[in-house]
C-alpha positions in Angstrom: 17.6 -20.4 57.2 20.1 -18.2 55.6 20.7 -20.5 52.9 16.8 -21.0 51.9 16.4 -17.1 51.5 19.7 -16.9 49.2 18.2 -19.3 47.1 15.0 -17.4 46.9 16.8 -14.1 46.0 18.5 -16.5 43.3 15.1 -17.8 41.8 13.8 -14.2 41.7 16.7 -12.7 40.1 16.6 -15.4 37.3 13.0 -14.9 37.0 13.4 -11.5 36.4 16.1 -11.9 33.7 13.3 -14.3 32.1 10.7 -11.6 32.4 13.4 -9.0 31.1 14.2 -11.3 28.2 10.4 -12.1 27.1 10.1 -8.6 26.8 13.0 -7.5 25.0 12.1 -10.3 22.8 8.5 -9.2 22.4 9.7 -5.8 21.6 12.6 -6.7 18.9 9.9 -8.9 17.2 6.8 -6.7 17.0 7.8 -2.9 17.0 10.9 -3.3 14.6 8.4 -5.1 12.1 5.8 -2.7 12.7 8.2 0.2 11.9 9.1 -1.0 8.6 5.6 -1.8 7.7 4.8 1.5 8.7 7.4 3.1 6.4 6.5 0.7 3.6 2.7 2.1 3.8 3.5 5.9 3.9 6.0 6.2 0.8 3.2 4.3 -0.8 0.5 6.8 0.2 3.0 9.5 -0.8 3.7 8.0 -4.4 0.2 7.0 -4.9 -0.6 10.8 -4.6 2.4 12.3 -6.3 1.3 9.1 -9.0 -2.8 10.7 -9.2 -1.7 14.1 -9.0 0.6 13.8 -12.3 -2.1 11.3 -13.9 -4.7 14.1 -13.1 -2.4 16.6 -15.2 -1.7 14.8 -17.9 -5.5 13.9 -18.7 -6.2 17.9 -18.1 -3.0 18.4 -20.6 -4.6 16.1 -23.1 -7.8 18.0 -23.1 -6.3 21.1 -23.2 -4.5 19.7 -26.6 -7.6 18.4 -28.0 -9.4 21.6 -27.2 -7.3 24.7 -28.1 -4.7 22.5 -31.1 -7.4 20.4 -33.4 -9.4 22.4 -35.5 -12.1 19.2 -35.5 -13.5 20.1 -32.2 -15.3 23.2 -32.6 -18.8 24.3 -32.4 -21.1 20.9 -32.3 -18.2 19.0 -31.9 -16.5 20.5 -28.6 -18.1 17.7 -26.3 -15.7 15.0 -28.2 -12.9 15.9 -26.1 -14.4 15.4 -22.8 -15.4 12.3 -24.2 -11.8 11.0 -25.4 -10.4 12.0 -22.1 -13.0 10.5 -20.1 -12.6 7.3 -22.0 -8.9 7.6 -21.5 -9.2 8.1 -17.9 -11.7 5.0 -17.4 -8.7 3.1 -19.7 -5.8 4.1 -16.8 -8.6 3.2 -13.9 -9.4 0.1 -15.4 -5.7 -1.2 -16.1 -4.9 -0.3 -12.4 -7.3 -2.7 -11.2 -6.5 -4.9 -13.4 -3.2 -4.8 -12.1 -4.2 -5.1 -8.4 -6.4 -7.7 -8.6 -3.7 -9.4 -10.8 -0.7 -8.8 -8.7 0.8 -10.9 -5.5 -2.7 -11.5 -3.3 -4.3 -12.9 -6.4 -1.2 -15.9 -6.6 -1.5 -16.5 -2.7 -5.1 -17.5 -2.8 -6.2 -20.7 -3.1 -7.7 -22.1 -6.6 -11.1 -22.7 -6.4 -13.3 -25.2 -8.2 -13.3 -28.6 -8.2 -10.4 -30.8 -9.4 -10.8 -34.2 -9.9 
């Protein structure tokens, strides 16, 4: 009887080791990549905010230059600098959307269309 209980005790110890090994493996393979993904997303978000603020300041600077430093846009043409800056902003937005759409995610999509 003592030999049998000793075998069960060894089996329990080994099964506990297996459970601990599985738990540590799952933590290593899930938490590590999630932490690095979190850093990647955080740096990307911070960079996007700074880039957005910089572009807004640049557009306001272009507007002020067109309003103050040019003699053409006075009187009835005072709306033209706003139009120029709006077109410039739409161009920046279009360029951004084009680059996002043609990035790495686009290359992973399967080709659509019938190929014979």
